[in-house]
N, C-alpha and C positions, 0 to 999 in steps of 0.2 A: 653134324654141323656141316651147313651147305657151303658150297663153293665161295660165295660171297664173304661170308663171315670169315673163313678160312684165310682169304687174301687180305682181308682187313686185318687179321691177326697176324700175318706175315708182315703187313706194312708196318704195323705197330711195331713190332719186334725189330725191324730195320733200322726205324728212326731211334729206338731205345738204344740201338747198338752203336750209333753215331752220336749219341749224347756225352757231353763231356760228366764227368762224375762231380759231386758235389764240391770235392775240394778243389778240382781244376777250374771251376765255373767260379769260386771265390778268388781264386788267383787272377783269374782272368779279369773280374771287374775290379779288382785292385790295380791292375797293369793298366786298365782303361783310364781309370783317376788318374793314375801316374802320366798317362801319354796326354791327357787332356792340358793338364797343369802344366807339362813340360811344354806343350805347343804355346802355352800362355807366355811363358818365359823367356822361348827360344830368341824371340827378336831382341831381347835386352842387350846382349853384347853388340847388335848390328846397328843399334840406334846412331852410334857417332858416325858410322860406315854411310848409313842413308842421310844422316845430318850434313856431312862434308859433301855428298853427292847433289843434294837436293837444297841445301842451304837454308834450312829452316832453324826456329828458335828453340831454346829449351821449354817454353812453353807448348810448343808444338809437340815436341817429344813426351811431355806428360799428358797432354791431350790423347794422343795415340794411346798411350798406356792407360789413360783413364777411361777411354770410350768402352774398353773392353770389360772394364769393372761396372760401366754404368748398363752395358747391355746385358751382361751376366746378371745383374740384380732385377732387370727387368725380365729376364727368362726364368729366374727363380720364383718371381712373383705370379707368372701367370702359368707356368708348366711344372712348376718345382713337385707339387703334389699330385701330378698326373698320374705317375706310375702306382700310387695307390688305387686307382682305379681300372687303368687298361692295362696294368702288368709292368714289370720292370724291363723285359726284353726288348719291346717295341720303342720304348722310350730311349733306352740305350742305344740300340741300332742306328736309329735316326742320327742320334748326335754324334755318332762315330763317323758316319757318313758326311754330316756336316763339317765336321773337323778335318776330314780329308778336303772337302771343298776349300775349305780355308787354307789349307797348307798349298794347294795348288796356286791359289790368289797370290799368296805371299812369296812362292817361286818365282812367279812371273810378273812381281810388282815391278813398276816403273815409275810410280808416283806416289804422293802421299794420299791421294785418293784412294788408290787400290789399297794401300797399307791399312787405312781407315776401314774399308770395306772388309777386308779379311778379318781385322779385330773384331767388326761387327759379329761375323759369322761365327768365330771362335767364341764370343761372348754367348752367342746363342746355344752353341752346342754344349759349351761347359755348364753354362746356368741351368739348362735344361736337364742335364745329366746328372749333376753331381747327387741330387736326391735321390734319384733311383739307384744310382750305382752305391751309395753309402747304405740304404735300406735294403738293396739285395745283399749286401755282404752281411747285414745283421740278420738277414731272413736265413742265411745260411748257417751262420756261426755267430751268435751274439757275442762270445766273448772276443773271439778273433775279430770280428766286425767293428766293434768299438775301437781297438788298436788300430785297425786298418784304416779307419774313417780318419783318425788322428795323425797318422802317418803318411799316407799316400799323399795329400796335397805338398807338404813340403818336401818329399821325396821327389815328386814329379817336378816341382819349380827349381829345384837344386839340379835335377838331372839336365832340364831345358838350359838353365843358366850355362852349366859349365860345359856340357856338352856341345853346344852351340859356340861357346867361346873358344874351344879348341878346335872345332872343324874349321870355324871362320879364320883363326890365326894360322893353323897348319895346313890346311888342305885347300886345294883349288876350287874356284867357283863359289865363294863363301856365301853370299847370299841365296844360293839354289840347295846347295848340296844338303845342308841341315834340313830342309824341308823335305827333300826326296827321301832322306832316311826316315822321317817321321810318316810319310805319306806309306810307305812299306810296312811301317809296323801298325799302322792304322786299318791298313787293309786285311793284314792277317787277322786283327782282332775282330775286324767286322765278321770274318768268317767264323771265328770262335763264337760269336753272339748267338749266330744263327744256330750254333748246335748246343746250347744250355738249355735246360729246362726251366721254364717260368716258376718263380717262387712267390709270386702275389696272385691270387685269384682276381677275377674281372670284378668290379663293384659299381653300382649305378654312382651317378654323380661326376663323370668324367666332365662335361661341359660345364658344370657349375664350379668345379675346381680350377677351371682356367680363370676365374674372376679374381683379379689381385686381391689378395687379404692377408692380414697380419694377426694369425690366431694361433696361440700356444695352448696346449692342454693345461689345463689349472695345476697340476702336479709340477710341470717344468717351469712355471714362471720366476718364481722367486730364485732356483738356480740359475735361470738364465739373466735375471737382473743383476746377480751377484758377479757372473763370469763376465758381463758385458765390458766393463775397464779394462780387463786382462785381453779380451778378444780384440778389442780398437786399438790398444796399443801395440799388440804383437802385429796385427795385420797391417796398421799405419806404418809401423817400421819396415815391413817387408815392401809396401808401395814404394817408400822412398828409396829403397836399394833396387827395386825393380825398374825405376824410372830414372833418377838422378844418380845411381849408385856409380855407374861407369864414368861419370864427370867428375864425381868426387874423389875417385880413385886416381884418375887421370891428374887431378891437381895435386894429389898427395905424392903420386910417384913419378910425375912428368913423363908416362908413358900412354901412349893413346892404344895399346894392345888390346884388342879384343877378349884375349884369355883373360887378361886382368880384370876387364871390364865385368866379365861375368863371374870372377872370383868372389868377389864380396857378396853378393846375392847367394853363391853356391855356400859358402861358409855359413851364411846366416840360415839358410834352409836345410843345410845338410846335418847341421848341430840341433837343429829343431826336430828334424827327422829322428836323429840319435837318441834324443830326449824319451821318445815314445818307449823304446824296449828297455832303456836304463830304469824307467819310472812306473812300469806297467804294473808293479807289484804294490807300489805307493798309493794310500787312498787318495781319491781325485782331488779332495779340498786340499790336501798336502801337496799335491802336485802343482796347483795352482799356485798356492803360497811360494813355493819354490821358484815357480815360473815368473812370478813378478818380483821376487828378489833378484833373479838372474838377469831379468829384463833392466832394471834399475840400475844395477852394477854394472852391466855391459854397456848399455847406452852412455852411462858416466864416462867410462873408461874410451869409448870412441872418441866422445867430445874432448876429453883430454890430449887424445892422440891427435886430433886436428889442430890444436893448439901447438903442440909439439912437432908437429908434421912428421909423425912416426908411424909408418906404414905397418911394422910389425905391431905395435899396440893397437892401432886401429883395426886389424885383423882379428888379434885376441879378444879385443872388447866386442867384436861383431859374433864371434865364437860364443861368448858367454851370454850375448844377448840373445842368439840363436836358440839356446836353451831355454831361455826365458819366455821365446815365441812358442816354442813347441810345447813347453810345459803348460802355458797358459791354455793353448789350444786343446791339448790333450785333456787337460782337467775339466774343461768345459764339455766336450765331448763325452768323456766317461760320465760327468755328473748328469746331463741333461738327456742324451739319447736312450739311455736304458729306461728312463722312466715313461717314455713314448710307448703306446700299444703297437702292434704291428700295422694297423691301417694308418697309424697317425707319423710312422718314422720318416717317410719321405718329406713330409710337411715341415715337420720338426727340424730337420737336418737342413731343408731349405731355407728356414729362419734364421739357423747359425751361420750359414754361409752368406746369408743376406747382411747380417750384421757386419760379418768379417770384411765382406767386399765392399761394402759402403767406406768402412775403414781403410781399404786396400787402395781404392781409386780417388776419392774426392780430396783427402789431404795430399796426395802426390801432385792433383793439378793445382792445388792451391802452392805448393811447394814450388813449381814450376813458375807460376807469376812471381814469387818472392826472388827467386835466382834471376830473372830479369831486371827486377827493380834494386837488387842487392848484390849479393854474391854468393856462390855455392857454400863457401864456407859460414858465411852469416846465416844462411838459410838452414844448412843442416845444424847448428848449435841451437837455433830456435826451434825447430822441428824435434829435435832431440831433447830438448827441454820440455817439451809440451808431452811427448811420450813418458819422460820420465815422472811426470806429474801424474799421469794416467795410471802408471804402474803404481805408484805410491797410493793412489786411492783405491785401487784393487786389493792391494796389501792391505791397507786399513780396513776395508770392507770384510775382508777373511778374517783378520784377527777379531775384529768387534763381534762378528757372527759366531766365532768360537768361544768367545769369553760371555756372550749374552746368556743369561740362565734361562731354561725352559720355562715357559709359563706352567702353573700348576693349578688345576682346576679342581676345587673341592667337590664332590659330590653333594648334590642337593639332598636334603631331608625329605623323606616321603613319609614323616610321622602323620599318624592318625591323631588328631587332638583328643577324640572320644576314648582312644585306647588307654589302659591303665598305665602302661609303660611305653615309653618312646626312646628308642635307641637312636641317637644321632649319629652320623657318621664322623669318624676321628679326622680332623683336618691334617 
């Protein structure tokens, strides 16, 4: 062995020494998903503070919330499948850096324009990364990756909402401290991404993958169609809690506490996350059915609570609805994601998130318009009734699919008319 090859071997050994193990890499990717979603929900408890300081309307609140979802979708459509071609690690690293930039903008925000700009960068970061993160976890461990893909988004949303609410309510410099904490976490995660091994080989077609398109592998299309109403219902409910939840809580409790403002979203998403381990051994279709029933029941209870002006009943209904949100999303992920081939995983997960974030953003903006022309109570009742209808449709679709008999195809006869005997297949 010559000196150059010896040096090369030593360098390679040094790099391998500092690489994270597959298990550590898996949990790092899951933690980044949590951080990205926590960053997206962190501003929720602060909307009333921004609104009081800058004097904007509920429509503006929902636009600030909704612009994140719209940009998230644009990123999904353009770079959602990029990691299938260039690898998971570079896509994730760029996303973490972009999220850190957004956090810095939020910490220094002094106007609606800055707030909107930060939300745009957050949408680019999260939308560009969720497919790569989810596919990376599936590459490392298919079984755990399926569960982590279902659990990480609600855990992140819950952590961001409650953590930001508590920091804003009880610690100084409320509109900056939250983002300083997030920035520190993101910087540590960026270092971790540099130290993980690539799990997806490079493949041709990177530039072509940037062309927006909606294409599901054939075997995933029917499961996606069945899961769609449950996905839309759950994420639309999360969108309402993430944008107008603090206003509704303030109306019910008479308190403008940021901690209470984030509490409802935390309960919704925390119970959604809790549903993942509780239902992990249940068949995916049954999980979706449980989810739709819980969503229907929970939203009905929250609507009853708004009529009775009961905070306790409202939070109890929210927890039940959260189980429905988590069940519907988990059932969809567990049904659809395992059907995708390795080179299709990021693209398929991106389409699931595309449907989810359309439901997260657009109905929330519509709700903001309705609040301005009506009231928070009337809007919440109309919104809740629509979600209940979607949940009922999802439940009906699952029941019909389960009861529908499978078609039997009788084998065709291949008898030779010239033969003395012809044995026909038994039907």
